[in-house]
C-alpha positions in Angstrom: 0.0 0.0 0.0 1.3 3.4 -0.9 0.3 5.0 2.4 1.8 2.2 4.4 5.1 2.4 2.5 5.5 6.1 2.6 4.9 6.3 6.3 7.3 3.4 7.0 10.0 5.1 4.9 9.6 8.1 7.2 10.3 6.0 10.2 12.7 3.6 8.5 10.4 0.8 9.3 10.0 -2.2 7.0 6.9 -4.3 7.4 6.8 -7.9 6.2 4.3 -10.3 7.8 1.5 -9.9 10.4 0.8 -12.1 13.4 -2.3 -13.1 15.3 -3.3 -11.0 18.4 -6.2 -11.0 20.8 -9.0 -8.7 21.9 -11.0 -8.8 25.1 -14.7 -9.0 25.9 -15.9 -8.5 29.5 -18.9 -7.5 31.5 -21.5 -8.6 34.1 -24.2 -11.1 33.4 -27.6 -10.6 35.0 -30.7 -12.8 35.5 -34.3 -11.9 34.9 -34.6 -10.3 38.4 -31.6 -8.0 37.5 -29.2 -9.9 39.9 -25.7 -10.9 38.8 -25.4 -14.6 37.9 -22.6 -16.8 39.0 -21.2 -19.9 37.1 -22.4 -18.8 33.7 -20.4 -20.4 30.9 -18.9 -18.1 28.2 -17.3 -19.8 25.2 -16.0 -18.9 21.8 -13.9 -21.0 19.3 -12.9 -23.5 22.0 -12.0 -20.9 24.5 -14.1 -20.4 27.6 -14.5 -19.0 31.1 -17.2 -18.7 33.8 -18.6 -15.8 35.8 -17.5 -15.2 39.4 -19.9 -14.8 42.3 -20.7 -11.3 41.2 -21.5 -12.2 37.6 -18.3 -10.7 36.2 -16.4 -12.4 33.4 -13.5 -11.6 31.1 -12.7 -13.6 27.9 -9.9 -13.2 25.3 -11.0 -13.7 21.7 -9.3 -13.6 18.3 -9.0 -10.1 16.9 -9.7 -9.0 13.3 -12.1 -11.8 12.5 -15.7 -12.7 13.2 -16.4 -14.3 16.6 -19.5 -15.9 18.0 -19.8 -15.9 21.8 -22.3 -18.1 23.6 -23.5 -17.4 27.2 -25.1 -20.5 28.8 -26.4 -21.5 32.2 -28.3 -24.7 33.2 -31.3 -22.6 34.5 -31.5 -20.2 31.6 -31.6 -20.3 27.8 -28.6 -19.2 25.8 -27.6 -15.8 24.7 -25.6 -15.8 21.5 -23.6 -12.7 20.4 -22.8 -13.0 16.7 -20.5 -11.3 14.2 -18.2 -9.7 16.8 -15.1 -8.2 15.2 -12.7 -6.4 17.5 -9.3 -4.9 16.9 -6.1 -6.1 18.5 -6.1 -5.2 22.2 -9.5 -3.7 21.9 -11.8 -4.1 25.0 -15.6 -4.6 24.4 -18.1 -4.5 27.3 -21.2 -6.6 26.9 -23.7 -7.1 29.8 -26.4 -9.7 28.7 -29.5 -10.6 30.6 -30.3 -14.3 30.6 -34.0 -15.3 30.4 -35.8 -18.6 30.9 -38.5 -18.3 28.3 -36.9 -17.6 25.0 -33.6 -18.2 23.3 -31.9 -14.9 22.5 -29.9 -14.0 19.4 -28.3 -10.6 20.0 -27.9 -9.2 16.5 -25.1 -6.8 17.5 -22.6 -6.3 14.7 -19.3 -4.8 15.9 -17.0 -2.9 13.6 -13.3 -2.1 14.2 -14.2 0.9 16.4 -16.8 -0.7 18.6 -20.5 -1.2 18.7 -22.3 -0.1 15.5 -24.9 2.5 16.5 -28.0 3.5 14.5 -28.5 6.8 16.3 -25.7 8.8 14.6 -23.2 8.2 17.4 -19.6 7.4 16.8 -17.7 5.1 19.3 -14.0 5.8 20.0 -11.7 3.3 21.6 -10.2 4.6 24.9 -7.0 2.6 24.3 -6.5 4.5 21.1 -7.0 7.8 22.9 -4.3 7.1 25.4 -1.7 6.2 22.7 -2.2 8.8 20.0 0.5 11.6 20.2 -0.5 15.2 20.5 0.6 18.4 22.2 -2.7 18.0 24.3 -3.1 14.3 24.0 -6.4 12.9 25.0 -10.0 12.6 23.8 -9.8 16.0 22.0 -6.8 14.9 19.9 -8.8 12.1 18.5 -11.8 14.3 17.8 -9.6 16.8 15.9 -8.8 14.0 13.4 -12.4 13.6 12.4 -13.5 15.3 9.2 -16.2 17.6 10.7 -14.1 18.7 13.7 -11.6 21.6 13.3 -9.1 23.3 15.6 -6.1 25.3 14.4 -4.4 25.5 17.8 -2.5 22.5 19.2 -2.3 24.1 22.7 -6.1 24.2 22.9 -8.4 21.3 23.9 -11.3 23.3 22.3 -12.8 22.2 19.0 -15.4 23.5 16.5 -17.8 21.1 14.9 -19.3 21.6 11.5 -19.2 25.3 11.5 -20.0 25.9 15.1 -17.9 27.5 17.7 -16.3 26.3 21.0 -19.5 27.2 23.0 -21.8 25.0 20.9 -20.5 21.6 22.1 -22.1 19.5 24.9 -19.8 17.4 27.1 -21.1 14.8 29.5 -19.2 12.5 31.9 -21.4 9.6 33.1 -24.5 11.7 32.2 -23.2 14.7 34.2 -22.8 17.9 32.1 -19.4 19.6 32.6 -18.3 23.2 31.9 -15.1 25.0 31.0 -13.7 28.3 32.4 -15.2 31.5 31.1 -12.4 34.0 30.9 -9.6 32.0 29.2 -8.6 33.9 26.1 -5.4 32.1 25.0 -4.8 28.4 24.5 -1.5 28.9 26.5 -3.7 29.4 29.5 -5.9 26.4 29.1 -3.7 23.7 30.7 -5.8 20.6 31.1 -8.9 19.3 29.5 -11.6 18.3 32.1 -11.6 14.8 30.7 -9.0 12.6 32.2 -8.2 10.0 29.5 -6.8 7.5 32.1 -10.2 7.2 33.6 -12.2 6.7 30.4 -14.0 3.5 29.6 -16.2 4.5 26.7 -16.4 7.5 24.3 -19.3 8.4 22.1 -19.4 11.4 19.8 -22.1 12.9 17.6 -21.4 15.8 15.2 -25.0 16.7 14.7 -28.5 15.3 14.4 -28.4 13.9 18.0 -31.3 12.7 20.1 -33.6 14.7 22.3 -32.1 13.3 25.4 -29.0 15.4 24.8 -29.1 19.0 25.8 -29.6 22.3 24.1 -26.6 23.2 22.0 -26.2 23.7 18.3 -23.2 21.6 17.2 -22.2 18.3 18.9 -22.3 15.9 21.9 -19.3 14.3 23.5 -20.6 11.5 25.8 -17.9 10.1 28.1 -18.2 7.1 30.5 -15.7 6.7 33.2 -14.6 3.2 34.3 -16.2 1.0 36.9 -13.2 -1.0 38.0 -13.3 -4.8 38.5 -9.6 -5.2 39.6 -7.0 -3.1 41.4 -4.8 -1.1 39.1 -2.2 1.7 39.4 -1.0 3.6 36.4 1.5 6.4 36.0 2.8 8.4 33.0 5.7 10.8 33.1 6.9 13.1 30.3 8.6 16.4 29.6 5.2 18.0 29.7 4.1 16.7 33.1 3.0 13.7 34.9 -0.2 11.8 35.7 -1.3 8.9 37.9 -4.5 7.0 38.2 -5.8 4.4 40.7 -8.5 1.8 40.3 -9.8 0.0 43.4 -12.6 -2.3 44.3 -13.6 -3.6 47.8 -13.5 -7.3 48.7 -17.3 -7.5 48.6 -17.2 -5.6 45.2 -19.8 -3.1 46.4 -17.4 -0.1 46.5 -15.3 0.8 43.5 -13.4 3.9 42.6 -11.3 5.4 39.9 -9.1 8.4 40.6 -6.6 10.5 38.8 -4.1 13.3 39.5 -2.5 15.3 36.7 0.2 17.9 36.5 1.1 19.7 33.3 3.6 22.4 32.3 3.5 23.9 28.9 6.9 25.6 29.0 8.4 23.1 26.5 5.7 24.0 24.0 5.5 27.7 24.6 9.2 28.2 24.5 9.2 26.9 20.9 7.1 30.0 19.9 8.6 33.3 18.6 8.0 35.2 21.8 10.7 34.8 24.4 9.5 34.9 27.9 9.9 33.8 31.5 7.0 31.4 31.5 5.8 29.7 34.7 2.6 27.7 34.3 1.3 25.1 36.7 -1.8 23.2 35.8 -3.0 20.7 38.3 -6.1 18.4 38.3 -7.5 15.9 40.8 -10.5 13.8 39.9 -12.4 10.8 41.3 -15.4 8.7 40.3 -16.8 6.4 43.0 -19.5 3.8 42.8 -21.3 2.1 45.7 -23.8 -0.8 45.1 -26.2 -0.8 48.1 -28.1 -3.7 46.5 -28.7 -5.1 43.0 -31.5 -2.6 42.7 -29.7 0.6 43.8 -26.3 2.2 43.3 -24.8 5.6 44.0 -22.1 7.4 42.0 -20.1 10.4 43.0 -17.9 12.5 40.6 -15.5 15.1 41.9 -13.0 17.4 40.3 -10.7 20.2 41.4 -8.6 22.0 38.8 -6.1 24.9 39.4 -4.6 26.6 36.4 -2.0 29.0 37.6 -0.5 30.9 34.6 2.3 33.4 34.9 4.1 34.9 31.9 6.7 37.6 31.7 7.2 38.3 27.9 10.6 39.6 26.9 10.9 40.1 23.2 9.6 38.9 19.9 10.6 39.0 16.2 8.1 37.8 13.6 9.2 37.8 9.9 6.4 38.1 7.3 5.8 39.6 3.9 7.1 38.3 0.6 10.4 37.1 -0.8 10.8 40.4 -2.7 9.6 42.5 0.3 10.4 40.8 3.5 9.3 42.6 6.7 9.5 42.0 10.4 7.8 43.0 13.6 10.2 43.4 16.5 8.7 43.8 20.0 10.3 44.5 23.3 8.1 43.9 26.4 7.9 44.9 30.0 5.5 43.7 32.6 3.7 40.4 33.2 0.5 38.4 33.1 -0.8 36.6 36.2 -3.9 34.5 35.6 -5.5 31.9 37.8 -8.5 29.7 37.1 -9.8 27.5 39.9 -12.7 25.2 39.2 -14.5 22.6 41.3 -17.3 20.1 40.5 -19.1 17.8 42.7 -21.9 15.5 41.4 -24.0 12.7 42.9 -26.0 10.2 40.8 -28.4 7.6 42.2 -29.7 4.8 39.9 -32.6 2.7 41.0 -33.4 -0.4 38.9 -37.1 -0.8 39.5 -37.2 -4.0 37.5 -35.5 -5.4 34.4 -37.4 -3.0 32.2 -37.3 0.3 34.1 -34.5 2.3 35.5 -34.8 5.6 37.4 -32.0 8.1 38.0 -31.6 11.3 40.1 -28.5 13.4 39.3 -27.4 16.6 41.1 -24.2 18.6 40.5 -22.7 21.9 41.6 -19.9 23.7 39.6 -17.9 26.6 41.0 -15.3 28.6 39.3 -13.2 31.6 40.4 -11.2 33.2 37.7 -8.6 36.1 37.8 -6.9 37.8 34.9 -4.4 40.4 36.0 -1.9 41.8 33.5 0.2 44.9 32.8 2.2 44.6 29.6 4.0 47.4 27.8 5.2 46.6 24.3 7.6 48.8 22.3 7.5 47.7 18.7 9.3 48.4 15.5 8.0 47.6 12.0 10.7 47.5 9.3 12.3 45.9 6.3 14.4 42.8 6.7 17.9 42.3 5.3 17.4 39.4 2.9 21.1 39.2 1.9 22.2 35.8 3.3 25.9 36.8 3.1 25.4 39.9 5.2 26.2 40.1 8.8 22.8 41.5 9.5 20.9 38.9 7.5 17.4 38.4 9.0 17.5 41.6 11.0 15.5 44.8 10.6 17.6 47.4 8.8 15.1 50.1 7.9 12.3 51.2 10.3 8.9 52.0 8.8 7.1 52.6 12.0 7.8 52.8 15.7 5.2 52.7 18.4 4.2 51.4 21.8 1.2 49.6 23.3 0.1 49.3 26.8 -2.4 46.5 27.9 -3.9 46.4 31.3 -6.4 43.8 32.6 -8.2 43.4 35.9 -10.9 40.8 35.4 -12.6 38.8 38.1 -15.3 36.2 37.7 -17.1 34.0 40.2 -19.7 31.6 38.8 -21.8 29.0 40.6 -24.0 26.5 38.6 -26.3 24.1 40.3 -28.2 21.3 38.5 -30.7 18.7 39.6 -32.1 16.2 37.1 -34.4 13.2 36.9 -33.9 10.7 34.1 -35.5 7.3 33.3 -36.0 4.7 30.7 -38.4 1.9 30.2 -38.1 -1.0 27.7 -41.1 -2.5 26.0 -40.4 -5.4 23.7 -38.2 -3.8 21.0 -38.9 -0.2 22.1 -37.3 2.1 24.7 -39.1 5.1 26.2 -36.8 7.7 27.8 -37.6 10.9 29.7 -36.0 13.5 31.8 -36.5 16.8 33.6 -33.8 19.2 34.8 -33.5 22.4 36.8 -30.4 24.6 36.5 -29.5 27.7 38.5 -26.6 30.0 37.4 -25.2 32.7 39.5 -22.6 34.8 37.7 -20.6 37.7 39.3 -18.3 39.3 36.8 -16.1 42.4 36.9 -14.4 43.4 33.6 -11.7 46.1 33.5 -9.7 46.1 30.3 -7.8 48.8 28.5 -5.4 49.1 25.5 -3.5 52.3 24.8 -1.6 52.7 21.5 1.1 55.3 20.9 2.4 55.8 17.3 4.9 58.4 16.1 4.6 60.4 19.3 0.9 60.7 19.7 -1.8 58.5 21.3 -4.3 56.9 19.0 -7.9 57.4 20.2 -10.8 55.2 19.1 -12.1 56.0 15.5 -15.4 57.5 16.8 -16.9 60.7 15.6 -15.8 62.7 18.7 -12.2 61.8 18.1 -11.8 62.6 14.4 -8.6 64.6 14.1 -5.6 65.4 11.9 -2.9 64.2 14.3 0.0 64.7 14.3 -0.2 67.5 11.8 -2.5 69.5 14.0 -2.7 69.4 17.8 -5.8 67.7 19.3 -6.8 68.3 22.9 -9.6 65.8 23.4 -9.4 63.6 26.5 -6.8 60.8 26.4 -8.8 57.6 26.3 -8.0 53.9 25.7 -8.1 52.8 22.1 -9.9 49.7 23.3 -11.4 49.6 26.8 -14.3 48.3 28.8 -15.5 48.5 32.4 -18.4 46.6 33.6 -19.8 45.0 36.8 -22.4 42.4 36.3 -24.5 40.3 38.7 -26.6 37.9 36.7 -28.8 35.0 37.7 -30.5 32.5 35.3 -33.0 29.8 36.2 -33.6 27.1 33.6 -36.2 24.3 33.4 -35.8 21.8 30.6 -37.2 18.3 29.8 -37.4 15.7 27.1 -39.2 12.6 26.1 -38.3 10.2 23.3 -39.2 6.8 22.0 -36.8 4.5 20.1 -38.0 1.4 18.3 -36.3 -1.3 16.4 -38.2 -3.7 14.2 -38.0 -5.8 11.0 -39.6 -4.6 7.8 -39.3 -6.7 4.6 -36.3 -8.6 6.1 -34.6 -5.3 6.8 -33.7 -4.0 10.3 -35.3 -0.7 10.9 -34.6 1.7 13.8 -36.3 5.1 14.5 -36.3 7.5 17.4 -38.6 10.5 17.8 -38.4 13.0 20.7 -39.0 16.5 21.8 -37.2 18.9 24.2 -38.4 22.0 25.9 -36.4 24.7 27.6 -37.7 27.6 29.6 -35.3 30.2 31.2 -35.5 33.4 33.1 -32.6 36.0 33.2 -32.5 38.5 36.0 -29.9 40.4 38.0 -28.8 43.7 39.5 -29.8 46.4 37.0 -30.9 43.7 34.6 -34.5 43.5 33.3 -36.2 40.2 34.1 -36.9 38.3 30.9 -38.4 34.8 30.3 -38.4 32.7 27.1 -39.4 29.2 26.0 -38.4 27.0 23.1 -39.4 23.6 21.8 -37.1 21.2 19.9 -38.5 18.2 18.0 -35.9 15.7 16.8 -35.9 12.4 14.9 -33.5 9.7 13.8 -34.1 6.9 11.3 -31.9 4.0 10.3 -32.3 1.0 8.1 -30.0 -2.0 7.6 -31.2 -3.8 4.4 -31.0 -7.6 4.2 -28.2 -7.4 1.6 -25.1 -9.5 1.2 -23.1 -6.3 1.8 -23.2 -5.0 5.4 -24.6 -1.5 5.0 -26.5 0.8 7.3 -28.3 4.0 6.1 -29.1 6.8 8.6 -31.2 10.0 8.4 -31.4 12.6 11.3 -33.3 15.8 11.5 -34.7 18.2 14.0 -34.6 21.7 15.5 -31.8 22.6 17.9 -31.9 25.6 20.1 -29.1 27.2 22.2 -30.5 29.4 24.9 -28.0 32.1 25.7 -25.4 31.4 28.4 -23.8 34.3 30.3 -21.2 35.1 27.7 -23.8 35.2 25.0 -25.8 37.8 26.9 -22.7 40.1 27.3 -22.0 42.5 24.4 -18.6 44.0 23.3 -18.7 46.7 26.0 -19.6 44.3 28.8 -23.3 45.2 29.1 -25.9 42.4 29.7 -28.7 42.2 27.2 -31.3 39.8 28.7 -33.6 39.9 25.6 -31.1 37.8 23.6 -33.0 34.9 22.0 -31.9 31.3 21.7 -30.0 30.6 18.5 -31.9 28.2 16.4 -30.7 25.5 13.9 -32.4 23.1 11.6 -30.3 20.0 11.1 -30.5 17.5 8.3 -27.9 14.7 8.3 -27.8 11.7 5.9 -25.2 9.0 6.3 -24.1 5.6 5.2 -21.9 3.0 7.0 -20.4 0.2 4.9 -18.5 -2.6 6.7 -16.5 -5.0 4.6 -13.4 -7.2 4.5 -10.3 -6.0 2.6 -7.2 -8.1 2.5 -9.1 -10.4 4.9 -9.2 -7.6 7.5 -12.2 -5.5 8.7 -12.8 -2.0 7.3 -15.6 0.5 7.6 -16.4 3.3 5.2 -18.5 6.1 6.8 -20.0 8.8 4.7 -22.2 11.7 5.7 -23.7 14.8 4.1 -25.3 17.6 6.3 -27.1 20.9 6.1 -27.8 23.4 8.8 -30.0 26.4 8.6 -29.5 28.9 11.5 -31.8 31.7 12.7 -31.5 34.2 15.5 -27.7 34.0 15.1 -25.7 35.9 17.7 -22.6 37.1 15.7 -19.2 36.8 17.4 -15.5 37.4 17.0 -12.9 34.7 17.7 -9.4 35.5 18.8 -7.3 32.6 19.8 -9.9 30.8 22.0 -11.7 33.9 23.2 -15.2 34.4 21.9 -16.9 37.8 22.1 -20.5 38.0 21.2 -22.5 41.0 19.7 -25.3 39.9 22.1 -28.0 40.4 19.5 -29.8 38.2 17.0 -29.3 40.2 13.9 -27.9 37.5 11.6 -28.9 34.3 9.8 -26.5 31.7 8.6 -26.1 28.3 6.9 -23.7 25.4 7.0 -23.4 22.5 4.5 -20.8 19.9 3.9 -19.9 16.3 3.2 -17.3 14.0 4.7 -16.0 10.5 4.4 -13.9 8.4 6.7 -12.3 5.0 6.0 -11.1 3.1 9.0 -9.8 -0.4 9.5 -6.7 -2.6 9.8 -4.5 -1.1 7.1 -1.7 -2.9 9.0 -2.7 -6.3 10.5 -3.4 -6.0 14.2 -3.9 -2.2 14.2 -6.5 0.3 13.4 -6.1 3.4 11.4 -8.2 5.8 9.4 -8.2 8.4 6.6 -10.8 11.2 6.6 -11.7 13.9 4.2 -14.3 16.7 4.8 -15.6 19.8 3.1 -17.8 22.4 4.8 -18.9 26.0 4.0 -20.6 28.3 6.5 -21.6 31.9 6.0 -23.8 34.5 7.8 -25.8 37.4 6.7 -25.8 40.3 9.2 -28.7 42.9 8.9 -29.3 41.8 5.3 -25.9 43.1 4.2 -25.1 39.8 2.4 -23.4 36.6 3.2 -19.8 36.6 4.5 -17.7 33.7 5.9 -18.1 32.9 9.6 -15.0 32.7 11.8 -15.2 28.9 11.6 -15.5 28.6 7.8 -13.0 25.8 7.5 -13.7 24.5 4.0 -11.4 21.5 3.3 -9.9 19.1 5.9 -7.8 16.0 5.4 -6.6 13.9 8.3 -4.8 10.5 8.8 -4.6 8.5 12.0 -2.0 5.7 11.4 -0.7 2.9 13.5 2.1 0.5 12.7 4.8 -1.8 14.1 7.9 -3.7 12.9 6.8 -7.3 12.3 10.1 -8.6 13.4 9.9 -6.4 16.5 6.2 -6.3 17.2 6.6 -4.5 20.5 8.0 -1.4 18.7 4.9 0.6 17.9 4.4 3.7 15.8 1.5 6.2 16.0 1.2 9.1 13.6 -1.5 11.7 13.0 -1.5 14.1 10.1 -3.8 17.1 9.6 -4.2 19.5 6.7 -7.0 22.0 6.7 -7.5 25.2 4.8 -7.2 28.5 6.7 -10.1 30.1 8.5 -10.9 33.8 8.3 -8.2 35.8 10.2 -10.4 38.4 11.8 -10.1 42.2 11.4 -8.6 45.1 13.3 -10.5 46.7 16.1 -13.5 48.8 14.9 -13.0 47.5 11.4 -16.0 46.3 9.3 -15.8 42.5 9.0 -17.4 42.8 5.6 -14.2 44.5 4.4 -11.7 42.3 6.1 -12.2 38.8 4.7 -8.6 37.7 4.6 -7.8 34.1 5.8 -5.0 32.6 7.9 -2.6 30.3 6.1 -3.5 26.7 5.8 -2.9 24.6 8.9 -0.6 21.6 8.4 0.6 19.4 11.2 2.1 16.0 11.9 2.7 14.4 15.3 4.6 11.2 15.6 5.0 8.8 18.6 7.2 5.7 18.8 7.2 3.5 21.8 8.5 0.1 22.9 6.2 -2.1 24.9 8.3 -3.9 27.6 5.2 -5.5 29.3 1.5 -5.8 28.7 -1.3 -8.2 29.5 -0.3 -10.5 26.6 3.2 -11.1 27.9 4.0 -13.7 30.5 7.3 -13.6 32.5 8.8 -16.1 35.0 8.3 -15.3 38.7 11.9 -14.1 39.1 11.8 -11.8 36.1 11.9 -8.0 36.9 9.0 -7.3 34.6 6.7 -9.8 36.4 5.1 -7.1 38.5 4.2 -4.8 35.6 0.9 -5.1 33.8 2.1 -2.5 31.4 5.5 -0.8 30.9 6.4 1.3 27.8 9.0 3.9 27.0 8.9 6.1 23.9 9.3 9.5 22.4 7.0 12.0 20.6 7.8 14.6 18.0 5.2 17.3 17.8 5.0 19.3 14.5 7.2 16.7 12.8 7.8 18.8 9.7 8.2 22.1 11.6 5.3 23.9 9.8 4.7 27.5 10.7 1.0 27.6 11.6 -0.7 30.8 12.8 -3.7 31.2 15.1 -4.5 35.0 14.8 -3.1 38.2 13.3 -1.6 41.1 15.2 -2.6 44.3 13.4 0.3 46.8 13.3 0.0 50.4 12.0 2.6 52.0 9.7 2.8 55.6 10.9 3.8 56.9 7.5 1.3 55.2 5.2 -1.4 54.7 7.8 -1.6 51.1 6.6 -2.2 48.3 9.0 -0.3 45.0 8.5 -1.6 41.6 9.5 1.3 40.1 11.3 0.7 36.4 12.0 1.0 35.0 15.5 2.7 31.6 14.9 2.1 28.5 16.9 4.6 26.0 18.2 7.6 24.7 16.3 9.0 21.2 16.3 9.2 19.8 19.9 10.6 16.5 21.2 8.9 14.8 24.2 9.9 11.7 26.1 7.3 9.6 27.7 7.3 6.7 30.2 4.1 4.7 31.0 3.7 2.2 33.9 0.7 0.1 35.0 0.8 -2.1 38.1 
């Protein structure tokens, strides 16, 4: 294969023959009364095991080929799981219920990435998440390799989905909604994702057209399930970027289990590869736990806790950015004084009780409280010089500024404080009826936001201070003196106390049946959301929206394994605090919910190629948006206009081929196209800030056949540039320039000293390790210069403003050690 050969040449790896490997299926088997069953026999291809006293089992099966697993017990009829195809080292959880009245054939077909879903949900392997290299490795790194997901900043864990922005994505952990800090403006300040990849058991992701049971956002759903441990395990990872450790425990009576993680991260290695030299001292720390206690077979309680402290300190020193053309090279040279001190402290506590009324009905009560205190304090003075660069390579001053075209200074001062408290209480339930599932839920949310904004930017150019381009400041400086008050070029000062009460609920019905020998699935549901905004000096405003949604899928009785999907519905996004705040910090409570109509059509085709499993997934989508709240995007900071004066559309198509390109591994290739534009006040359509257009990505895994423990992981991304923004006060209809195309490759190579497939003598030093690996990662393998935003610099002579790119990280080497006991 060309792809295989090219990538192996890069790594000087030569593949020859494959070898057989195993996968694992595990779970808990229940009886009709929903109690775990002991001594159930599980068999597949001559291999077998039995459940323990708590109904738990684990069985290794052959990977990359079809398996049939039979669950049998003398007092119950058999359950047969057919056509199970798993990747090497993939773990699949299956929890059957044995009955005494009918023989069951579970028609689950499993592809290389997990259980095939008919409800427009993609399953992602947690093991793959932990192995794939990335500057911010984890769940988000995998998502960014999907065709409809875009992010042009490797330091950020934020992502945009099919034309949406970072605020339009839902994230759940074990059905508990999680939030991200409000004030973070730069990806350098983000630190850690909320999701701890070491604790993850299952990942589901939908890029649109999702069910009514998921909340009120416009773009996507990331549904994470943390582990429920069955054995004791201790894991630790150490690298140049930080360290993490996770612990899995279970009590002797197996009623209490816990999974916990501690992470520390330092981005100095990455930030020091940028063009701004600085004294950089970040400290990002995260402690997280998920506990489960089974009071009885009918009732269990879960507790999720998280504490994150992002302490960001930066003292910039100087910067030189070369730009322009070969014939006219230019540079921006900046000398800094001052520092940034930002701190974001967030805490989450959530309690979930699950009551299994009977084998058909489950009731849940979930409550959570999220608290964040955020501080942004900075005083930075920048003296800059804009000039021509010496392009003579033989000159002693090659690459330096030799002619100044503009000299100026800039002073930025920030004193922002935010305190937010969010409380949720929710009831959820589901009831199964033959081949149908009825689900419902009701939720109350209270948001209490206390926010003080104080920001100012002063610009001095050619000896005079530049005032805002408003009518009261029109002048002829420096030719004629101007004695108007000295004010900041950009500035805001606001003190807001805002409370929001929300009531939301949903009901949906999913049914699976057979029609003309074809398997048919459909789900219909509706959500409703009512909210009231109030606060000090804020008018009390209430609004209500309804969101009907539907999904349909059919799997024809063909020789080819194909599944067709269609999803549609209305999706509303009632305004959160930031969407109510305009560019000067004022709260506008009358902002309406943004509204989107989704239409998503897809096809999933599973087949064998080279006697190995592959899946081709294709989707086309269209979104029509109304009541759009326009925004600007700078780095990861979003600022809304806090009005609904725009309409927009998104359409696109994407295709992804995943499978065992190399025996015993899983890789994929994806290609996507999207276009999104908005029309503000009927002025015509222009590109939205997330108008990505073309994206191509590869996730590739390999090994040396003669040294199978030497693994290679590579991800490649190419995506066309998004709009680069505009200078302050500029009309976005005039500035429609784009950033350069984003190109990035991250490579990881590791050697596996020990894992669950290796057996060692009792006296061997590796005997006590369940896993031990050592490797290195190269971020930005080809050292591409990618940019995230533009800095707009004024030429004092010509009055022109130049878009100077702010480049992202260069090539960086990272060493990594992984241990599991």
